N, CA and C atoms as a LAMMPS dump frame, in Angstrom:
ITEM: TIMESTEP
0
ITEM: NUMBER OF ATOMS
297
ITEM: BOX BOUNDS ff ff ff
-5.0000000000000000e+02 5.0000000000000000e+02
-5.0000000000000000e+02 5.0000000000000000e+02
-5.0000000000000000e+02 5.0000000000000000e+02
ITEM: ATOMS id mol type element x y z
1 1 1 N -13.369 -1.233 -1.305
2 1 2 C -12.384 -0.57 -0.358
3 1 3 C -12.103 0.768 -0.788
4 2 1 N -12.228 1.729 0.127
5 2 2 C -11.942 3.106 -0.227
6 2 3 C -10.58 3.343 0.287
7 3 1 N -9.582 3.909 -0.576
8 3 2 C -8.398 4.299 -0.221
9 3 3 C -8.382 5.48 0.409
10 4 1 N -7.857 5.659 1.688
11 4 2 C -8.076 6.966 2.435
12 4 3 C -6.989 8.055 1.894
13 5 1 N -7.162 9.261 2.164
14 5 2 C -6.264 10.401 1.957
15 5 3 C -5.064 10.339 3.021
16 6 1 N -5.304 9.72 4.187
17 6 2 C -4.374 9.61 5.314
18 6 3 C -4.38 8.168 5.944
19 7 1 N -3.327 7.619 6.325
20 7 2 C -3.236 6.478 7.087
21 7 3 C -2.393 6.622 8.199
22 8 1 N -2.65 6.006 9.281
23 8 2 C -1.667 5.905 10.498
24 8 3 C -1.035 4.671 10.467
25 9 1 N 0.397 4.696 10.475
26 9 2 C 1.178 3.395 10.726
27 9 3 C 2.019 3.505 11.804
28 10 1 N 1.815 2.728 12.926
29 10 2 C 2.526 2.765 14.181
30 10 3 C 2.439 4.229 14.641
31 11 1 N 1.434 4.97 14.597
32 11 2 C 1.256 6.245 15.142
33 11 3 C 1.763 7.367 14.297
34 12 1 N 2.3 7.165 13.166
35 12 2 C 2.643 8.104 12.327
36 12 3 C 1.689 8.223 10.976
37 13 1 N 1.28 9.5 10.822
38 13 2 C 0.338 9.84 9.844
39 13 3 C 0.904 10.015 8.385
40 14 1 N 0.595 9.296 7.549
41 14 2 C 0.962 9.26 6.179
42 14 3 C 0.054 10.032 5.249
43 15 1 N 0.366 10.774 4.372
44 15 2 C -0.578 11.173 3.299
45 15 3 C -0.535 10.361 2.236
46 16 1 N -1.745 10.11 1.659
47 16 2 C -1.826 9.07 0.411
48 16 3 C -2.168 9.956 -0.589
49 17 1 N -1.56 9.871 -1.691
50 17 2 C -1.67 10.602 -3.051
51 17 3 C -1.458 9.779 -4.206
52 18 1 N -2.037 10.205 -5.351
53 18 2 C -1.776 9.591 -6.661
54 18 3 C -1.048 10.482 -7.518
55 19 1 N -0.064 9.789 -8.279
56 19 2 C 0.841 10.495 -9.143
57 19 3 C 0.941 9.761 -10.463
58 20 1 N 0.364 10.477 -11.502
59 20 2 C 0.436 9.812 -12.959
60 20 3 C 1.884 9.631 -13.337
61 21 1 N 2.067 8.588 -14.075
62 21 2 C 3.439 8.255 -14.62
63 21 3 C 4.468 7.784 -13.591
64 22 1 N 3.966 7.557 -12.318
65 22 2 C 4.918 7.059 -11.46
66 22 3 C 5.732 5.892 -11.928
67 23 1 N 5.028 4.856 -12.656
68 23 2 C 5.691 3.768 -13.132
69 23 3 C 6.605 4.134 -14.299
70 24 1 N 6.451 5.142 -15.136
71 24 2 C 7.394 5.641 -16.2
72 24 3 C 8.679 6.027 -15.555
73 25 1 N 8.575 6.937 -14.516
74 25 2 C 9.558 7.564 -13.865
75 25 3 C 10.525 6.539 -13.095
76 26 1 N 9.936 5.694 -12.308
77 26 2 C 10.612 4.945 -11.515
78 26 3 C 10.506 3.385 -11.565
79 27 1 N 9.38 3.035 -12.434
80 27 2 C 9.216 1.683 -12.947
81 27 3 C 8.448 0.934 -11.802
82 28 1 N 7.899 1.854 -10.705
83 28 2 C 6.965 0.892 -9.73
84 28 3 C 5.596 1.65 -9.805
85 29 1 N 4.602 0.812 -9.129
86 29 2 C 3.12 1.299 -9.131
87 29 3 C 2.833 2.071 -7.737
88 30 1 N 3.772 1.916 -6.862
89 30 2 C 3.464 2.712 -5.719
90 30 3 C 4.855 2.718 -4.775
91 31 1 N 4.751 3.681 -3.965
92 31 2 C 6.051 3.745 -2.947
93 31 3 C 5.469 4.377 -1.726
94 32 1 N 6.358 4.115 -0.608
95 32 2 C 6.154 4.784 0.672
96 32 3 C 7.412 5.468 0.956
97 33 1 N 7.345 6.738 1.34
98 33 2 C 8.469 7.567 1.722
99 33 3 C 8.435 7.901 3.204
100 34 1 N 9.361 7.332 3.994
101 34 2 C 9.292 7.45 5.421
102 34 3 C 9.702 8.976 5.816
103 35 1 N 10.525 9.696 5.028
104 35 2 C 11.085 11.007 5.241
105 35 3 C 9.888 11.883 5.142
106 36 1 N 9.195 11.868 4.156
107 36 2 C 8.062 12.835 3.839
108 36 3 C 6.787 12.397 4.465
109 37 1 N 6.687 11.082 4.919
110 37 2 C 5.486 10.459 5.464
111 37 3 C 4.426 10.517 4.412
112 38 1 N 4.687 10.004 3.12
113 38 2 C 3.595 9.802 2.202
114 38 3 C 3.784 8.614 1.505
115 39 1 N 2.634 8.124 0.99
116 39 2 C 2.438 6.898 0.194
117 39 3 C 1.941 7.555 -1.15
118 40 1 N 2.632 6.986 -2.177
119 40 2 C 2.251 7.504 -3.609
120 40 3 C 1.852 6.499 -4.456
121 41 1 N 0.724 6.414 -5.131
122 41 2 C 0.256 5.393 -5.958
123 41 3 C -0.155 5.786 -7.392
124 42 1 N 0.248 4.901 -8.386
125 42 2 C 0.093 5.147 -9.81
126 42 3 C -1.4 5.114 -9.946
127 43 1 N -2.082 6.076 -10.398
128 43 2 C -3.591 6.11 -10.448
129 43 3 C -4.266 5.315 -11.633
130 44 1 N -3.311 5.019 -12.727
131 44 2 C -3.852 4.513 -13.982
132 44 3 C -3.873 2.788 -13.87
133 45 1 N -4.863 2.447 -12.76
134 45 2 C -5.013 1.129 -12.633
135 45 3 C -6.302 0.768 -12.208
136 46 1 N -6.725 -0.558 -12.386
137 46 2 C -8.117 -0.874 -11.936
138 46 3 C -8.442 -0.745 -10.387
139 47 1 N -9.362 -0.408 -10.046
140 47 2 C -9.793 -0.076 -8.433
141 47 3 C -9.037 -1.138 -7.718
142 48 1 N -9.307 -2.463 -7.943
143 48 2 C -8.828 -3.673 -7.057
144 48 3 C -7.271 -3.701 -7.063
145 49 1 N -6.619 -3.352 -8.103
146 49 2 C -5.171 -3.189 -8.088
147 49 3 C -4.739 -1.969 -7.224
148 50 1 N -5.407 -0.867 -7.309
149 50 2 C -5.088 0.372 -6.519
150 50 3 C -5.14 -0.052 -5.012
151 51 1 N -6.076 -0.774 -4.703
152 51 2 C -6.47 -1.365 -3.379
153 51 3 C -5.08 -2.24 -2.988
154 52 1 N -4.823 -3.182 -3.795
155 52 2 C -3.714 -3.906 -3.426
156 52 3 C -2.327 -3.253 -3.432
157 53 1 N -2.202 -2.272 -4.244
158 53 2 C -0.919 -1.344 -4.125
159 53 3 C -0.889 -0.598 -2.743
160 54 1 N -2.14 -0.091 -2.379
161 54 2 C -2.156 0.594 -1.007
162 54 3 C -1.725 -0.334 0.004
163 55 1 N -2.441 -1.512 0.106
164 55 2 C -2.046 -2.375 1.061
165 55 3 C -0.62 -2.84 1.21
166 56 1 N -0.031 -2.985 -0.085
167 56 2 C 1.362 -3.438 -0.133
168 56 3 C 2.326 -2.319 0.494
169 57 1 N 2 -1.056 0.183
170 57 2 C 2.779 0.095 0.809
171 57 3 C 2.616 0.131 2.327
172 58 1 N 1.335 0.109 2.71
173 58 2 C 1.241 0.157 4.268
174 58 3 C 1.974 -1.091 4.93
175 59 1 N 1.938 -2.075 4.161
176 59 2 C 2.618 -3.363 4.798
177 59 3 C 4.135 -3.107 5.003
178 60 1 N 4.753 -2.457 3.941
179 60 2 C 6.08 -1.946 4.057
180 60 3 C 6.277 -1.062 5.199
181 61 1 N 5.339 -0.125 5.459
182 61 2 C 5.474 0.691 6.665
183 61 3 C 5.378 -0.085 7.934
184 62 1 N 4.315 -0.949 8.165
185 62 2 C 4.257 -1.792 9.146
186 62 3 C 5.414 -2.614 9.563
187 63 1 N 5.953 -3.411 8.462
188 63 2 C 7.056 -3.992 8.822
189 63 3 C 8.371 -3.169 9.2
190 64 1 N 8.584 -2.129 8.518
191 64 2 C 9.75 -1.267 9.006
192 64 3 C 9.659 -0.747 10.281
193 65 1 N 8.506 -0.303 10.687
194 65 2 C 8.264 0.323 11.977
195 65 3 C 8.246 -0.732 13.175
196 66 1 N 7.932 -1.92 12.78
197 66 2 C 7.958 -3.008 13.711
198 66 3 C 9.521 -3.623 13.933
199 67 1 N 10.425 -3.098 13.041
200 67 2 C 11.824 -3.589 13.203
201 67 3 C 12.134 -4.776 12.315
202 68 1 N 11.165 -5.076 11.437
203 68 2 C 11.454 -6.19 10.442
204 68 3 C 12.016 -5.482 9.141
205 69 1 N 13.091 -4.675 9.056
206 69 2 C 13.476 -4.048 7.844
207 69 3 C 13.978 -5.15 6.742
208 70 1 N 14.305 -6.343 7.11
209 70 2 C 14.8 -7.275 6.056
210 70 3 C 13.579 -7.913 5.446
211 71 1 N 12.487 -7.967 6.096
212 71 2 C 11.268 -8.525 5.544
213 71 3 C 10.682 -7.442 4.62
214 72 1 N 10.651 -6.109 5.181
215 72 2 C 10.129 -5.043 4.378
216 72 3 C 10.804 -4.881 3.084
217 73 1 N 12.109 -5.028 3.062
218 73 2 C 12.938 -4.932 1.906
219 73 3 C 12.851 -6.192 0.87
220 74 1 N 12.203 -7.16 1.363
221 74 2 C 11.831 -8.353 0.643
222 74 3 C 10.608 -8.197 -0.212
223 75 1 N 10.788 -7.775 -1.534
224 75 2 C 9.66 -7.508 -2.337
225 75 3 C 8.602 -8.744 -2.62
226 76 1 N 9.214 -9.72 -2.767
227 76 2 C 8.521 -11.122 -3.003
228 76 3 C 7.648 -11.251 -1.699
229 77 1 N 8.151 -11.233 -0.386
230 77 2 C 7.455 -11.32 0.735
231 77 3 C 6.223 -10.372 0.825
232 78 1 N 6.582 -9.171 0.654
233 78 2 C 5.602 -8.006 0.826
234 78 3 C 4.564 -8.246 -0.139
235 79 1 N 4.952 -8.547 -1.443
236 79 2 C 3.921 -8.867 -2.505
237 79 3 C 2.935 -9.97 -2.08
238 80 1 N 3.428 -11.107 -1.568
239 80 2 C 2.642 -12.229 -1.309
240 80 3 C 1.796 -12.06 -0.039
241 81 1 N 2.311 -11.376 0.902
242 81 2 C 1.502 -11.052 2.125
243 81 3 C 0.449 -9.978 1.846
244 82 1 N 0.872 -8.98 0.984
245 82 2 C 0.191 -7.895 0.726
246 82 3 C -1.317 -8.465 -0.108
247 83 1 N -0.885 -9.299 -1.036
248 83 2 C -2.007 -9.929 -1.944
249 83 3 C -2.861 -10.679 -0.953
250 84 1 N -2.374 -11.545 -0.004
251 84 2 C -3.205 -12.426 0.916
252 84 3 C -4.064 -11.369 1.708
253 85 1 N -3.558 -10.303 2.306
254 85 2 C -4.372 -9.465 3.052
255 85 3 C -5.398 -8.767 2.189
256 86 1 N -5.137 -8.353 1.028
257 86 2 C -6.089 -7.778 0.101
258 86 3 C -7.259 -8.737 -0.18
259 87 1 N -6.956 -10.101 -0.462
260 87 2 C -7.879 -11.047 -0.747
261 87 3 C -8.741 -11.136 0.587
262 88 1 N -8.179 -11.336 1.699
263 88 2 C -8.901 -11.46 2.937
264 88 3 C -9.986 -10.238 3.303
265 89 1 N -9.425 -8.983 2.926
266 89 2 C -10.303 -7.906 3.259
267 89 3 C -11.324 -7.482 2.162
268 90 1 N -11.224 -8.246 0.982
269 90 2 C -12.232 -7.957 0.054
270 90 3 C -12.72 -9.337 -0.472
271 91 1 N -14.064 -9.335 -0.717
272 91 2 C -14.675 -10.577 -1.221
273 91 3 C -15.573 -10.289 -2.401
274 92 1 N -16.045 -11.146 -2.89
275 92 2 C -16.931 -10.978 -4.182
276 92 3 C -18.395 -10.243 -3.813
277 93 1 N -18.8 -10.68 -2.393
278 93 2 C -19.984 -9.956 -1.761
279 93 3 C -19.781 -8.496 -1.27
280 94 1 N -18.644 -8.123 -1.14
281 94 2 C -18.148 -6.751 -0.718
282 94 3 C -17.023 -6.729 0.094
283 95 1 N -16.577 -5.661 0.428
284 95 2 C -15.472 -5.339 1.354
285 95 3 C -15.745 -5.55 2.729
286 96 1 N -14.792 -6.302 3.545
287 96 2 C -14.982 -6.327 4.95
288 96 3 C -14.818 -5.106 5.744
289 97 1 N -14.052 -4.124 5.035
290 97 2 C -13.635 -2.878 5.647
291 97 3 C -14.998 -1.883 5.583
292 98 1 N -15.549 -1.831 4.421
293 98 2 C -16.733 -1.051 4.223
294 98 3 C -18.055 -1.647 4.445
295 99 1 N -18.222 -2.967 4.674
296 99 2 C -19.341 -3.552 4.766
297 99 3 C -20.198 -3.948 3.538
């Protein structure tokens, strides 16, 4: 799976970038910022983990814009559904997204 430089969530375009030491500064591997329309990911992770972080942050965006703020704020829920989506979109034979 290729992590894009931009992603649309409910019609809003978010820039996707990588920032080293994000986990040291805030204790997290990724974050979505609705004010600046950015998704930031800690780059020092294996590729499959980076993909899961990206999907996790996009899911936060989808839930928030769909009006499910309570679910978006529930990290356990977002982690579980995000991991399930990542597994469904990637297989040992290849990615469903990239063929």
